[in-house]
N, C-alpha and C positions, 0 to 999 in steps of 0.2 A: 693428392696431399691428404694426409689423415690428421690434420690439425686445423681446428677452427680458430682463426686469428681473433684475438681480443685486444682491447686496450687495457693496459694495467690499471687496476684500481688504486694500487699503492703509489703515492706520489714519488717516493724515493726510487722505486723501480722504473717508473715512467721517465724520470729525469735522468737516471743512469743510462737507460737505453737510448734516450735522445742524445746524450753526450757521446755515446759510442757511435751513433749514426752520424754525428757531426764529424767524427774521425774516419768515416767511410766504412764502418763495420755494419754489415747487414745482419739482421736478426729477425726472428719471428717469435712472438709471445702468444700463447693461446692455450686451447684445451685439446688434449690428445683424444681423438675419437675412438677410444677403447673403453672397456668396462671401467667404471669409476671416474672417467673423464678427468684424469690428472692434468694440472696446469704444467706447461712445458715452456722452456726457453731454448730456442735453437739458434746457433750461430752459423753463419755462412763463412767457413774458414777461408774460402777462396777470396772473399772481400778484404782479407788482411794478408794475402800472399806477398804483397809488395814489402812487407816488414819481416819476412822470414829470415833473410840474411842478417838483419839487425838482431833478431831474437836468438838466432844461432850463435852470433857473436857474443851475446850476453851469456849464454850458457857456457861457452868456452872460457871467456875472460873472467867471469865471476866464479864459476863452479868447476871449471876444468872438464866440462862434459862435452865430448866430441859428438858430432852428428854427421853421419855419412852423407855425401852428396847424392842427390837424385834418389833418395829413399823416400817414397811416397808416404809410407806408414809413419816413419819418423817425422817427416815434415808436417803431416796432419796432426800428429800428437803435439808437436811444438806449437803449431798455430792454435789448436784448441786450448791447450794449457795456458798460453799467454792471453787468449781472449777471455777465458774464465777468470784468470787473475785480474785482468783489467776491469772486467765487469764487477767482480767482488770488491775491488778497491773503490770503484765509483759508488757502488751501492752502500758499502759500509760507511763511506764518508757522509752519506745523506741520511742513513737510517740510524739516528742517534737515540731513539726512544727505547728500542729493544735490542737484545743481543742477537747477533747473526751467527748461527751455528751451521 
């Protein structure tokens, strides 16, 4: 693994990740061990696989976007997109002092 796990210093980030963990979403926050050592947040899309059909239903019912069955790349994109959206929703609800861009 090329990421050094860290505890988030930002209380809003820590609380957001804890809320997601409480929902069964696995993640890793840390420092990527490459030049510059950027901070990264990795989501385990497999930990949310049980919600895939629900999220595919949302895409179809709300936006009319179909998703082919058994298409791994599409499924991964849907899982990742929803996890990012859930995380950003959690984070923005807690980070009220500065704009999140």
